[in-house]
N, CA, C and O atoms as a MOPAC input file, in Angstrom:
PM7 MOZYME 1SCF
protein

 N     -7.46900 1    27.46800 1    28.69300 1
 C     -9.09700 1    26.30700 1    28.53600 1
 C     -9.38300 1    27.04500 1    28.47500 1
 O     -8.85700 1    28.07000 1    28.90900 1
 N    -10.43600 1    26.93500 1    27.86600 1
 C    -12.38800 1    27.41500 1    28.11400 1
 C    -12.48800 1    28.28300 1    29.42000 1
 O    -12.32400 1    27.79700 1    30.53900 1
 N    -12.76400 1    29.57500 1    29.19300 1
 C    -13.73300 1    30.33700 1    30.31900 1
 C    -14.50000 1    29.08000 1    31.81200 1
 O    -14.16500 1    28.72300 1    32.94100 1
 N    -15.19700 1    28.93000 1    31.21900 1
 C    -16.54500 1    27.57900 1    31.18900 1
 C    -16.03400 1    26.71700 1    31.66200 1
 O    -16.28400 1    26.14600 1    32.72300 1
 N    -15.22600 1    26.53000 1    30.88400 1
 C    -14.40700 1    24.88400 1    31.40700 1
 C    -13.47700 1    24.34900 1    32.34100 1
 O    -13.53200 1    23.26600 1    32.92300 1
 N    -12.28800 1    25.58300 1    32.43900 1
 C    -11.75900 1    25.68100 1    33.48500 1
 C    -12.50900 1    26.64000 1    35.19600 1
 O    -12.01200 1    26.61900 1    36.32200 1
 N    -13.68600 1    27.30000 1    34.77000 1
 C    -14.58700 1    27.11000 1    36.16000 1
 C    -15.46900 1    26.02600 1    36.50500 1
 O    -15.92000 1    26.06600 1    37.65000 1
 N    -15.77400 1    25.18400 1    35.85900 1
 C    -16.15900 1    24.35200 1    36.26200 1
 C    -15.48000 1    22.78400 1    36.52800 1
 O    -15.98100 1    21.86900 1    37.18200 1
 N    -14.00200 1    22.80300 1    35.70000 1
 C    -12.70900 1    21.96700 1    36.60600 1
 C    -12.82300 1    22.52200 1    38.33800 1
 O    -13.14800 1    21.85200 1    39.31800 1
 N    -12.51800 1    23.64500 1    38.28200 1
 C    -12.28700 1    24.58500 1    39.70200 1
 C    -13.00800 1    24.56100 1    40.73300 1
 O    -12.62900 1    24.57800 1    41.90400 1
 N    -14.06600 1    24.52300 1    40.32500 1
 C    -15.31600 1    23.99100 1    41.40200 1
 C    -15.55600 1    22.28800 1    41.67900 1
 O    -15.95200 1    21.74200 1    42.70900 1
 N    -15.22800 1    21.77800 1    40.58500 1
 C    -15.02600 1    20.41000 1    40.69800 1
 C    -13.98700 1    20.21900 1    41.70700 1
 O    -14.08100 1    19.22600 1    42.42900 1
 N    -12.95300 1    21.07400 1    41.87200 1
 C    -11.60700 1    20.48200 1    42.23300 1
 C    -11.89700 1    21.26400 1    44.55700 1
 O    -11.12500 1    20.87300 1    45.43200 1
 N    -12.72800 1    21.96100 1    44.77500 1
 C    -13.35000 1    22.92200 1    45.53000 1
 C    -13.35000 1    22.11500 1    46.42800 1
 O    -13.99700 1    21.08700 1    46.23000 1
 N    -12.73000 1    22.25400 1    47.55700 1
 C    -13.87000 1    21.23400 1    48.90100 1
 C    -13.56600 1    19.43700 1    48.29300 1
 O    -14.33900 1    18.60900 1    48.77500 1
 N    -12.56700 1    18.94200 1    47.36100 1
 C    -12.00500 1    18.11500 1    47.31900 1
 C    -11.38500 1    18.37700 1    47.66800 1
 O    -11.58500 1    18.37500 1    48.88200 1
 N     -9.39900 1    19.11400 1    47.15000 1
 C     -8.27500 1    19.05000 1    46.83200 1
 C     -8.93100 1    20.48600 1    47.95100 1
 O    -10.04100 1    20.99800 1    48.09700 1
 N     -7.33700 1    20.75900 1    48.66100 1
 C     -6.56000 1    21.85000 1    49.09500 1
 C     -5.90700 1    22.92200 1    47.64700 1
 O     -5.50600 1    22.67700 1    46.50900 1
 N     -6.12600 1    24.38000 1    48.63200 1
 C     -4.99000 1    25.12800 1    47.89800 1
 C     -3.99000 1    24.40600 1    46.97800 1
 O     -3.71800 1    24.67900 1    45.80900 1
 N     -3.61700 1    23.65500 1    47.57400 1
 C     -1.64100 1    23.52200 1    47.09600 1
 C     -1.74000 1    22.78900 1    45.64900 1
 O     -1.39100 1    23.14000 1    44.52200 1
 N     -2.59700 1    21.18300 1    46.35000 1
 C     -2.93000 1    20.98900 1    44.86100 1
 C     -3.73600 1    21.06600 1    44.15100 1
 O     -4.05600 1    20.12900 1    43.42000 1
 N     -4.36900 1    22.33000 1    44.15100 1
 C     -5.23500 1    22.91200 1    42.38900 1
 C     -4.37400 1    23.79400 1    42.31700 1
 O     -4.12900 1    24.17600 1    41.17300 1
 N     -3.43900 1    24.58100 1    43.69400 1
 C     -2.37200 1    25.19000 1    42.02200 1
 C     -1.44200 1    24.99500 1    42.00500 1
 O     -0.68400 1    25.92700 1    42.27800 1
 N     -0.71000 1    23.30900 1    41.58900 1
 C     -0.33700 1    21.86300 1    41.11800 1
 C     -0.95500 1    22.06500 1    40.51300 1
 O     -0.44900 1    22.54500 1    39.49900 1
 N     -2.67900 1    21.92500 1    40.46700 1
 C     -2.82600 1    20.87000 1    39.20100 1
 C     -3.29000 1    22.47500 1    38.09800 1
 O     -3.23800 1    22.39500 1    36.87100 1
 N     -3.65400 1    23.62200 1    38.71900 1
 C     -3.92000 1    24.23900 1    37.22700 1
 C     -3.17400 1    24.48900 1    36.64000 1
 O     -3.16200 1    24.49000 1    35.40900 1
 N     -1.66400 1    25.00300 1    37.95900 1
 C     -0.88800 1    25.58900 1    37.26400 1
 C      0.76600 1    25.04400 1    37.59300 1
 O      1.66100 1    25.48200 1    38.31500 1
 N      0.65100 1    23.91700 1    36.70700 1
 C      1.57500 1    22.71500 1    37.51200 1
 C      3.79400 1    23.42000 1    37.03200 1
 O      4.20000 1    24.55700 1    36.79300 1
 N      4.01800 1    23.03100 1    37.05300 1
 C      5.35300 1    23.49400 1    37.12200 1
 C      6.34200 1    22.36300 1    36.10900 1
 O      5.70200 1    21.36200 1    36.43100 1
 N      7.15000 1    21.94700 1    35.37900 1
 C      7.53900 1    21.26700 1    34.86500 1
 C      6.92600 1    20.97100 1    34.15600 1
 O      6.66200 1    19.82900 1    34.53200 1
 N      6.45200 1    21.11300 1    33.36200 1
 C      5.72900 1    20.27900 1    31.85100 1
 C      6.23500 1    20.55200 1    31.07400 1
 O      6.90600 1    21.54900 1    30.81000 1
 N      5.85900 1    19.22700 1    30.30200 1
 C      6.29100 1    18.51200 1    28.75200 1
 C      7.73800 1    18.02100 1    28.77900 1
 O      8.01800 1    17.91600 1    29.97300 1
 N      8.77700 1    17.67400 1    28.04800 1
 C     10.14200 1    16.61400 1    28.15400 1
 C     11.21200 1    17.17500 1    27.92900 1
 O     10.98800 1    18.33400 1    27.58200 1
 N     12.85700 1    16.81300 1    27.96100 1
 C     13.55300 1    16.89000 1    27.62400 1
 C     14.23900 1    16.21900 1    26.51600 1
 O     14.83400 1    15.14100 1    26.51800 1
 N     14.05900 1    17.00100 1    25.63700 1
 C     14.76900 1    16.01500 1    24.15100 1
 C     15.92200 1    15.12100 1    24.90000 1
 O     15.90800 1    15.26300 1    26.12200 1
 N     16.74200 1    14.38400 1    24.47900 1
 C     17.55200 1    13.74900 1    24.57400 1
 C     18.26900 1    13.55500 1    26.40300 1
 O     19.44600 1    13.44000 1    26.74600 1
 N     16.88100 1    13.58700 1    27.33700 1
 C     17.12700 1    13.45900 1    28.50800 1
 C     18.48100 1    12.16300 1    29.00500 1
 O     19.07100 1    11.10700 1    28.77700 1
 N     18.29800 1    13.24400 1    29.75700 1
 C     19.55300 1    11.13000 1    31.12100 1
 C     18.90900 1    10.49900 1    31.45200 1
 O     19.31900 1     9.35000 1    31.61800 1
 N     17.56700 1    10.78700 1    31.75000 1
 C     16.60200 1    10.07900 1    32.52100 1
 C     15.48200 1     9.60700 1    32.04400 1
 O     14.96200 1    10.46900 1    31.33500 1
 N     14.64600 1     8.31700 1    32.11200 1
 C     13.37500 1     9.07000 1    31.47500 1
 C     12.04000 1     7.73700 1    31.87900 1
 O     12.38900 1     6.66400 1    31.38700 1
 N     11.08300 1     7.66800 1    32.40800 1
 C     10.05000 1     6.11600 1    32.55100 1
 C      8.97100 1     6.93400 1    31.88300 1
 O      8.87400 1     8.12300 1    31.57900 1
 N      7.97400 1     5.57200 1    31.72800 1
 C      6.51900 1     6.46500 1    31.98000 1
 C      6.11700 1     5.00900 1    32.83400 1
 O      6.74700 1     3.95100 1    32.84000 1
 N      4.86000 1     5.34900 1    33.53300 1
 C      4.04800 1     4.23500 1    33.36700 1
 C      3.18200 1     4.36600 1    33.60000 1
 O      3.00100 1     5.46100 1    34.13200 1
 N      1.49800 1     3.17700 1    33.40100 1
 C      0.29000 1     3.81400 1    33.46200 1
 C     -0.36500 1     3.25400 1    35.65200 1
 O     -0.69000 1     2.21300 1    36.22200 1
 N     -0.28200 1     4.04600 1    35.86100 1
 C     -1.14000 1     4.14300 1    36.73500 1
 C     -2.43700 1     3.01500 1    37.35800 1
 O     -2.65200 1     2.11200 1    36.54900 1
 N     -3.27700 1     2.94100 1    38.59800 1
 C     -3.88800 1     1.58700 1    38.68400 1
 C     -5.48000 1     2.47900 1    38.11100 1
 O     -6.58900 1     2.06600 1    37.77200 1
 N     -4.94100 1     3.68400 1    38.21900 1
 C     -6.85800 1     3.92000 1    38.30200 1
 C     -6.41300 1     4.41800 1    36.12400 1
 O     -7.16200 1     5.10000 1    35.42400 1
 N     -5.38400 1     3.94000 1    35.76500 1
 C     -5.77700 1     4.37100 1    33.80000 1
 C     -5.25600 1     5.35500 1    33.69500 1
 O     -5.46700 1     5.81900 1    32.57400 1
 N     -4.17700 1     6.44400 1    34.75800 1
 C     -3.42100 1     7.96000 1    34.38900 1
 C     -1.99100 1     6.99300 1    33.45800 1
 O     -1.79800 1     5.78300 1    33.56900 1
 N     -1.21700 1     7.90700 1    32.63900 1
 C     -0.17800 1     7.86400 1    32.50500 1
 C      0.57100 1     9.13000 1    32.82200 1
 O      0.43800 1    10.28900 1    32.42900 1
 N      1.61600 1     8.39300 1    33.87200 1
 C      2.81400 1     9.58200 1    33.64000 1
 C      4.18200 1     9.35700 1    33.78100 1
 O      4.71500 1     8.33000 1    34.20000 1
 N      4.77900 1    10.51000 1    33.35800 1
 C      6.22400 1    10.61000 1    32.54600 1
 C      7.07000 1    11.35300 1    32.53800 1
 O      7.06400 1    12.36800 1    31.84100 1
 N      7.82400 1    11.07700 1    33.17200 1
 C      8.72700 1    11.40000 1    33.26500 1
 C      9.81600 1    12.22500 1    33.02400 1
 O      9.32700 1    12.20200 1    31.89400 1
 N     10.67600 1    12.84200 1    32.95400 1
 C     12.43900 1    12.83000 1    31.43900 1
 C     13.14000 1    13.72400 1    32.53500 1
 O     12.61100 1    14.81300 1    32.75600 1
 N     14.42000 1    13.33900 1    33.33900 1
 C     15.49900 1    13.96500 1    34.02400 1
 C     16.80600 1    14.17800 1    32.85000 1
 O     17.34200 1    13.58100 1    31.91700 1
 N     16.89400 1    15.56400 1    33.67500 1
 C     18.23600 1    15.71400 1    32.86200 1
 C     19.06000 1    15.65300 1    34.11300 1
 O     18.29000 1    15.61100 1    35.07300 1
 N     20.66300 1    15.62400 1    34.59600 1
 C     21.55300 1    15.53100 1    35.41500 1
 C     22.29900 1    16.00100 1    35.19600 1
 O     22.17600 1    16.20900 1    33.98900 1
 N     23.13100 1    16.39900 1    35.50000 1
 C     24.23200 1    17.09100 1    35.53400 1
 C     24.94100 1    17.41900 1    36.75500 1
 O     24.43500 1    18.13900 1    37.61600 1
 N     27.04000 1    16.49900 1    36.93700 1
 C     27.72100 1    15.90300 1    38.24700 1
 C     26.25400 1    14.95800 1    38.96100 1
 O     26.51000 1    15.14900 1    40.15000 1
 N     25.62200 1    14.54400 1    38.96600 1
 C     24.97900 1    13.95200 1    39.84100 1
 C     24.17600 1    14.52100 1    40.09500 1
 O     23.36200 1    13.76000 1    40.61600 1
 N     23.86300 1    15.34900 1    40.07500 1
 C     22.10800 1    16.63600 1    39.97800 1
 C     20.91400 1    16.94800 1    39.26200 1
 O     20.64300 1    17.65500 1    38.29200 1
 N     20.28200 1    16.19900 1    40.04200 1
 C     19.32100 1    16.52200 1    38.89400 1
 C     19.12200 1    18.25200 1    38.61700 1
 O     18.72000 1    19.08500 1    39.43000 1
 N     19.56200 1    18.47100 1    37.14400 1
 C     19.02100 1    19.45100 1    36.32600 1
 C     18.09100 1    20.53100 1    36.28500 1
 O     18.10200 1    21.73000 1    36.56700 1
 N     16.75900 1    19.15100 1    35.54700 1
 C     16.54700 1    19.93500 1    35.33200 1
 C     15.51900 1    18.45000 1    35.81000 1
 O     16.34800 1    17.55400 1    35.96700 1
 N     14.31400 1    17.96400 1    36.04500 1
 C     13.19000 1    17.03300 1    36.10000 1
 C     11.49500 1    17.46100 1    35.65700 1
 O     10.77400 1    18.11100 1    36.41400 1
 N     11.06600 1    16.97000 1    34.33700 1
 C      9.85900 1    17.75100 1    34.34600 1
 C      9.06700 1    16.04500 1    34.06300 1
 O      9.29000 1    14.84800 1    34.24300 1
 N      8.17600 1    16.85800 1    33.58400 1
 C      6.74700 1    15.51000 1    33.49000 1
 C      5.63900 1    15.95000 1    32.53600 1
 O      5.38300 1    17.08100 1    32.12500 1
 N      4.97200 1    14.64200 1    32.25200 1
 C      3.45800 1    15.20400 1    30.93800 1
 C      2.62800 1    13.99800 1    31.74300 1
 O      3.22800 1    13.00200 1    32.14700 1
 N      1.59500 1    14.12800 1    31.88400 1
 C     -0.12600 1    12.96300 1    31.67400 1
 C     -0.98700 1    13.50400 1    31.67300 1
 O     -1.40900 1    14.63700 1    31.90400 1
 N     -1.51700 1    11.85600 1    31.14300 1
 C     -2.89200 1    11.83700 1    30.38500 1
 C     -4.32700 1    12.24400 1    31.92000 1
 O     -5.54300 1    12.42000 1    31.83300 1
 N     -3.57400 1    12.24600 1    32.89000 1
 C     -5.23500 1    11.61700 1    34.14300 1
 C     -5.25000 1    13.40100 1    34.94200 1
 O     -4.91300 1    14.53000 1    34.58700 1
 N     -5.59500 1    13.03400 1    35.64200 1
 C     -6.37500 1    13.75700 1    36.77800 1
 C     -5.36700 1    15.40200 1    37.10000 1
 O     -4.21300 1    15.83100 1    37.06900 1
 N     -6.96200 1    15.88700 1    37.43800 1
 C     -6.32600 1    16.73500 1    38.72400 1
 C     -4.77800 1    16.42100 1    40.03500 1
 O     -3.74300 1    16.98800 1    40.38300 1
 N     -5.62000 1    15.05300 1    40.36900 1
 C     -4.34700 1    14.93800 1    40.90500 1
 C     -2.72800 1    14.24900 1    40.24200 1
 O     -1.52300 1    14.14300 1    40.47400 1
 N     -3.51900 1    14.01200 1    39.54400 1
 C     -1.80300 1    13.46300 1    38.67600 1
 C     -0.66600 1    14.68700 1    38.00100 1
 O      0.51800 1    14.79600 1    37.68400 1
 N     -1.74600 1    15.35900 1    38.03500 1
 C     -1.22400 1    16.60000 1    37.84300 1
 C     -0.46500 1    17.11000 1    38.32700 1
 O      0.66100 1    17.39000 1    37.91600 1
 N     -1.28900 1    17.47500 1    39.97900 1
 C     -0.42900 1    17.78700 1    40.84800 1
 C      1.04000 1    17.24200 1    41.40400 1
 O      2.17900 1    17.70900 1    41.38500 1
 N      0.19300 1    15.51100 1    42.11900 1
 C      1.60600 1    14.75800 1    41.86100 1
 C      2.75000 1    14.66300 1    40.95600 1
 O      3.86300 1    14.38500 1    41.40200 1
 N      2.48800 1    14.93800 1    39.35000 1
 C      3.75000 1    14.70300 1    38.34000 1
 C      4.48700 1    16.58100 1    39.07800 1
 O      5.59500 1    16.75300 1    39.58800 1
 N      3.49400 1    17.55100 1    38.87500 1
 C      4.90700 1    18.28800 1    39.83000 1
 C      5.19100 1    18.48600 1    40.59200 1
 O      6.07400 1    19.32300 1    40.78000 1
 N      4.56700 1    17.78000 1    41.57000 1
 C      4.67200 1    18.10500 1    42.94800 1
 C      7.09300 1    17.48900 1    43.12300 1
 O      8.16400 1    18.04700 1    43.36000 1
 N      6.68400 1    16.41600 1    42.86800 1
 C      7.32500 1    14.87400 1    42.35200 1
 C      8.90400 1    15.93600 1    41.56800 1
 O      9.98200 1    16.24000 1    42.08000 1
 N      8.28700 1    16.23800 1    40.09100 1
 C      9.10600 1    17.29000 1    39.61600 1
 C      9.76800 1    17.91300 1    40.22700 1
 O     10.97200 1    17.85600 1    39.97800 1
 N      9.15700 1    19.03600 1    41.60400 1
 C      9.88400 1    20.07300 1    42.54200 1
 C     10.02500 1    19.47300 1    43.31800 1
 O      9.85900 1    20.36500 1    44.15000 1
 N     10.25100 1    18.46100 1    44.01700 1
 C     10.88900 1    17.96800 1    45.10400 1
 C     12.02600 1    17.42900 1    44.28100 1
 O     13.10200 1    17.55500 1    44.86400 1
 N     12.09600 1    16.92000 1    43.20900 1
 C     13.77900 1    15.93400 1    42.27800 1
 C     14.91800 1    17.13100 1    42.29000 1
 O     16.03900 1    17.08800 1    42.79600 1
 N     14.07900 1    18.55900 1    41.34500 1
 C     15.30800 1    19.21800 1    40.86100 1
 C     15.83000 1    19.61800 1    42.34700 1
 O     15.45700 1    19.59500 1    43.51900 1
 N     16.95800 1    20.00800 1    41.52300 1
 C     18.76400 1    20.32600 1    42.25500 1
 C     18.76500 1    19.31600 1    43.48800 1
 O     19.18300 1    19.89200 1    44.49300 1
 N     18.39300 1    17.85600 1    43.74100 1
 C     19.21000 1    17.07000 1    44.89600 1
 C     19.90400 1    16.30800 1    44.00000 1
 O     19.90200 1    16.21100 1    42.77300 1
 N     20.59200 1    15.70800 1    45.03400 1
 C     21.28600 1    14.50100 1    43.22300 1
 C     20.50700 1    13.38000 1    43.59500 1
 O     19.85100 1    13.15100 1    44.61100 1
 N     20.77800 1    12.52300 1    42.24300 1
 C     20.47200 1    11.11300 1    42.64600 1
 C     20.24800 1    10.86700 1    43.92400 1
 O     19.20400 1    10.89400 1    44.57500 1
 N     21.16800 1    10.66300 1    44.16800 1
 C     20.49100 1     9.11900 1    45.58300 1
 C     19.65100 1     9.74900 1    46.48200 1
 O     18.64700 1     9.25300 1    46.99200 1
 N     20.23900 1    11.21800 1    46.71500 1
 C     18.34500 1    11.95900 1    47.21200 1
 C     17.63300 1    11.82200 1    47.02700 1
 O     17.04600 1    11.38400 1    48.01600 1
 N     16.68600 1    11.93300 1    45.75400 1
 C     16.15700 1    12.36600 1    44.90700 1
 C     15.32500 1    10.60700 1    44.81600 1
 O     14.15600 1    10.38200 1    44.50400 1
 N     16.40800 1     9.58100 1    45.20400 1
 C     15.98800 1     8.44900 1    44.97900 1
 C     14.78500 1     7.42900 1    46.49000 1
 O     14.26400 1     6.35200 1    46.77900 1
 N     15.06100 1     9.28000 1    47.07800 1
 C     14.67100 1     8.15300 1    48.86800 1
 C     13.31500 1     9.10300 1    48.81700 1
 O     12.38900 1     9.17900 1    49.62500 1
 N     13.55300 1     9.83300 1    47.50400 1
 C     11.48300 1    10.38600 1    48.01700 1
 C     10.28100 1     9.56800 1    47.26700 1
 O     10.33500 1     8.93500 1    46.21200 1
 N      9.41400 1     9.73900 1    47.96300 1
 C      8.45000 1     8.31200 1    48.75800 1
 C      7.00800 1     9.16900 1    48.17600 1
 O      7.04500 1    10.35800 1    47.86000 1
 N      6.08300 1     8.53500 1    48.12800 1
 C      4.56300 1     8.55300 1    47.72900 1
 C      4.25500 1     9.58600 1    49.51700 1
 O      3.66000 1    10.66100 1    49.58300 1
 N      4.61500 1     9.13700 1    50.22400 1
 C      4.55600 1    10.19800 1    51.62300 1
 C      5.30100 1    11.19800 1    51.35900 1
 O      5.03000 1    11.95800 1    52.28800 1
 N      6.26100 1    11.85200 1    50.54800 1
 C      6.74800 1    13.32400 1    50.43000 1
 C      5.84300 1    14.01600 1    49.92900 1
 O      5.09600 1    14.85200 1    50.43700 1
 N      5.98600 1    13.45000 1    48.40100 1
 C      4.54700 1    14.61300 1    47.85000 1
 C      3.37900 1    14.42500 1    48.26800 1
 O      2.48500 1    14.98800 1    47.63600 1
 N      2.99500 1    13.56900 1    49.47600 1
 C      2.11900 1    13.76700 1    49.64800 1
 C      1.22000 1    14.75400 1    50.98600 1
 O      0.08300 1    15.20800 1    51.11400 1
 N      2.50400 1    14.73900 1    51.81800 1
 C      3.44700 1    16.16400 1    52.95400 1
 C      3.05900 1    17.34800 1    51.95300 1
 O      2.17300 1    18.17400 1    52.16800 1
 N      3.87400 1    17.28600 1    50.82700 1
 C      3.77000 1    18.65100 1    50.46400 1
 C      3.11400 1    19.32100 1    49.56700 1
 O      3.24200 1    20.54500 1    49.58600 1
 N      2.37300 1    18.79000 1    48.70200 1
 C      1.32400 1    18.29100 1    48.63300 1
 C     -0.55700 1    18.69100 1    50.00700 1
 O     -1.75500 1    18.87400 1    49.79400 1
 N      0.30400 1    18.62700 1    51.19900 1
 C     -0.66400 1    19.15400 1    52.30800 1
 C     -2.61100 1    17.59600 1    52.75400 1
 O     -3.63800 1    17.58500 1    53.43200 1
 N     -1.87200 1    16.70900 1    51.77400 1
 C     -2.52900 1    15.83500 1    50.91500 1
 C     -3.80700 1    14.91500 1    50.05000 1
 O     -3.30500 1    15.01700 1    48.93000 1
 N     -4.43400 1    14.52000 1    49.93500 1
 C     -4.96300 1    14.37600 1    48.89400 1
 C     -5.92600 1    13.15200 1    49.24500 1
 O     -5.48100 1    12.15700 1    49.81700 1
 N     -7.50600 1    13.29200 1    48.81000 1
 C     -8.07700 1    12.71000 1    49.44500 1
 C     -8.02600 1    11.15900 1    48.92000 1
 O     -7.67100 1    10.88400 1    47.77400 1
 N     -8.56000 1     9.82000 1    50.23300 1
 C     -7.94300 1     8.26000 1    49.64300 1
 C     -8.01100 1     7.80400 1    48.72800 1
 O     -7.18300 1     6.93900 1    48.44500 1
 N     -9.25500 1     8.23900 1    47.61300 1
 C     -8.98500 1     7.98800 1    46.37300 1
 C     -8.45200 1     8.04800 1    45.42000 1
 O     -8.79300 1     7.46700 1    44.39000 1
 N     -6.85200 1     9.24900 1    45.65200 1
 C     -6.09100 1     9.56300 1    44.96500 1
 C     -4.90600 1     9.08900 1    45.48900 1
 O     -4.35700 1     8.71700 1    44.45200 1
 N     -4.32900 1     8.90700 1    46.15300 1
 C     -3.27300 1     9.07200 1    46.93200 1
 C     -2.79600 1     7.79100 1    46.22700 1
 O     -1.57200 1     7.67600 1    46.29700 1
 N     -3.29300 1     6.99300 1    45.69700 1
 C     -2.37200 1     6.52700 1    44.23500 1
 C     -1.66400 1     6.70800 1    43.75700 1
 O     -0.55000 1     6.22200 1    43.56500 1
 N     -2.45200 1     7.84600 1    43.31400 1
 C     -1.04300 1     9.56300 1    42.41700 1
 C      0.16900 1     9.80000 1    43.02900 1
 O      1.19500 1    10.40400 1    42.71500 1
 N     -0.27200 1     9.06900 1    44.13500 1
 C      0.79500 1    10.11300 1    44.54600 1
 C      2.05300 1     8.86600 1    44.04400 1
 O      3.12200 1     8.56800 1    43.51100 1
 N      1.18600 1     8.61800 1    44.54400 1
 C      2.41400 1     6.13800 1    44.76400 1
 C      2.75400 1     6.20200 1    43.22200 1
 O      3.92800 1     6.01300 1    42.90100 1
 N      1.83300 1     6.45000 1    42.26800 1
 C      2.79700 1     7.00900 1    41.01000 1
 C      3.78900 1     7.90000 1    40.47400 1
 O      4.70500 1     7.72000 1    39.67100 1
 N      3.27600 1     9.17600 1    41.28400 1
 C      4.29800 1     9.34600 1    40.72000 1
 C      6.00900 1     9.21700 1    41.30800 1
 O      6.99200 1     9.56500 1    40.65300 1
 N      6.02200 1     8.76400 1    42.37600 1
 C      7.23500 1     8.67200 1    42.51500 1
 C      7.60700 1     6.99500 1    42.02500 1
 O      8.75000 1     6.54200 1    41.97800 1
 N      6.72800 1     6.46200 1    41.78800 1
 C      7.89700 1     5.49700 1    41.71300 1
 C      7.71300 1     5.36100 1    39.71500 1
 O      7.72800 1     4.33200 1    39.03900 1
 N      7.55600 1     6.79000 1    39.25600 1
 C      7.59600 1     6.61300 1    37.78800 1
 C      9.04300 1     7.18100 1    38.07700 1
 O     10.01700 1     6.85500 1    37.39900 1
 N      9.10600 1     8.14200 1    39.24200 1
 C      9.84200 1     9.09000 1    39.40300 1
 C     11.65900 1     7.61200 1    39.39500 1
 O     12.37500 1     7.36900 1    38.42400 1
 N     11.76100 1     7.09400 1    40.63800 1
 C     12.47200 1     6.36500 1    41.06300 1
 C     12.76700 1     4.99200 1    39.01500 1
 O     13.61100 1     4.10700 1    38.87600 1
 N     12.04000 1     5.30700 1    38.29200 1
 C     11.89100 1     3.85900 1    37.63200 1
 C     12.65800 1     5.50900 1    36.72300 1
 O     13.25900 1     4.99200 1    35.78200 1
 N     12.80500 1     6.54400 1    36.64000 1
 C     13.52300 1     7.12200 1    35.34500 1
 C     14.68600 1     7.22200 1    35.85000 1
 O     15.53000 1     7.05800 1    34.97000 1
 N     15.17800 1     7.43600 1    36.96100 1
 C     16.32300 1     7.65800 1    38.53400 1
 C     17.19100 1     6.48900 1    37.77200 1
 O     18.38400 1     6.58700 1    37.48300 1
 N     16.20200 1     5.18100 1    37.46600 1
 C     16.99300 1     3.61400 1    36.79000 1
 C     17.38000 1     3.80400 1    36.30400 1
 O     18.60400 1     3.85600 1    36.42400 1
 N     16.60700 1     4.17600 1    35.00700 1
 C     17.00000 1     4.61400 1    33.43100 1
 C     18.62700 1     5.52300 1    33.32100 1
 O     19.66600 1     5.16700 1    32.76600 1
 N     18.29000 1     6.89200 1    34.15200 1
 C     19.11200 1     7.85700 1    34.53000 1
 C     20.97800 1     6.55100 1    34.32700 1
 O     21.91000 1     6.52400 1    33.52300 1
 N     20.73100 1     6.02300 1    35.13900 1
 C     21.83800 1     5.24500 1    35.39900 1
 C     22.05700 1     4.19200 1    34.61300 1
 O     23.18900 1     4.20100 1    34.12900 1
 N     21.36200 1     3.24900 1    34.29600 1
 C     21.77800 1     2.49300 1    33.37800 1
 C     22.39400 1     3.22900 1    32.01500 1
 O     22.70500 1     2.37600 1    31.18300 1
 N     22.60900 1     4.37200 1    31.64300 1
 C     22.71100 1     5.09700 1    30.39100 1
 C     23.75100 1     5.17900 1    30.56600 1
 O     24.73800 1     4.75400 1    29.96500 1
 N     23.51700 1     6.13700 1    32.01000 1
 C     24.79100 1     6.20800 1    32.57200 1
 C     26.22500 1     5.15900 1    32.53000 1
 O     27.38900 1     5.53700 1    32.65700 1
 N     25.78700 1     3.88900 1    32.33300 1
 C     26.65800 1     3.06800 1    32.61400 1
 C     27.53700 1     2.36700 1    30.80400 1
 O     28.40800 1     1.56200 1    30.47400 1
 N     26.74300 1     3.16600 1    30.26100 1
 C     25.56200 1     2.17600 1    28.63200 1
 C     26.09100 1     3.43300 1    27.82700 1
 O     26.12500 1     3.09900 1    26.64300 1
 N     26.71100 1     5.33100 1    28.04900 1
 C     26.60500 1     6.13200 1    27.24000 1
 C     26.32600 1     5.75400 1    25.69000 1
 O     25.67600 1     6.62800 1    25.11500 1
 N     26.62800 1     4.79900 1    25.00400 1
 C     26.32300 1     4.55200 1    23.83400 1
 C     25.24500 1     4.11300 1    23.51800 1
 O     24.83600 1     4.10600 1    22.35700 1
 N     24.62300 1     3.68100 1    24.49800 1
 C     22.85400 1     2.74700 1    24.12400 1
 C     21.80600 1     5.35900 1    23.90600 1
 O     21.03700 1     5.95500 1    23.15100 1
 N     22.38300 1     5.57200 1    24.76800 1
 C     21.40600 1     7.02600 1    24.36400 1
 C     20.83900 1     7.18700 1    22.93300 1
 O     19.74400 1     6.68500 1    22.67900 1
 N     21.28300 1     7.62200 1    22.32300 1
 C     21.09400 1     8.10100 1    21.35500 1
 C     20.60500 1     7.27500 1    20.14800 1
 O     20.86900 1     7.39400 1    18.95200 1
 N     19.43200 1     5.97800 1    21.12700 1
 C     19.04400 1     5.04400 1    20.40500 1
 C     17.84900 1     4.84000 1    21.46800 1
 O     16.70100 1     4.54300 1    21.13900 1
 N     18.18300 1     4.99400 1    22.47000 1
 C     16.92600 1     5.43100 1    23.47700 1
 C     15.53000 1     5.89600 1    22.78700 1
 O     15.49300 1     6.39300 1    21.66200 1
 N     14.53200 1     5.70200 1    23.49500 1
 C     12.95400 1     6.58500 1    22.44900 1
 C     12.82800 1     7.41900 1    23.59900 1
 O     11.76800 1     7.01200 1    24.07300 1
 N     13.26600 1     8.39500 1    24.40400 1
 C     13.01700 1     8.92800 1    24.78500 1
 C     13.39700 1    10.73900 1    24.42700 1
 O     12.92300 1    11.62200 1    25.14200 1

């Protein structure tokens, strides 16, 4: 990122977001896709941001969770955090991750960005559902679009 663009981006975030959110927005964890993912979902949020989540599951435990978004810093931070929360947990444990857990781990978001945590939690749940469906019919996996 161009130094001046990054400086402007960070200055825009200061005072609006806390240090954890800024860190996850500037240095997101788990960005990218997983080729031949075991579970995938892509959702569009109420603000128009798109979030996609890919999962790799081994022995009913989330081995890898990655994301991509075209959204704002809050969407990036929520995608980063929800994948961090899901990794190394069982599928059943990951299904229990809610928006409030993402918000708690990020230590909050401004009111006008709370929907980003909802988008992240919902996208994760749908990716988990996709994993469950694919595990019931593994022959479908080569034909999936993710």
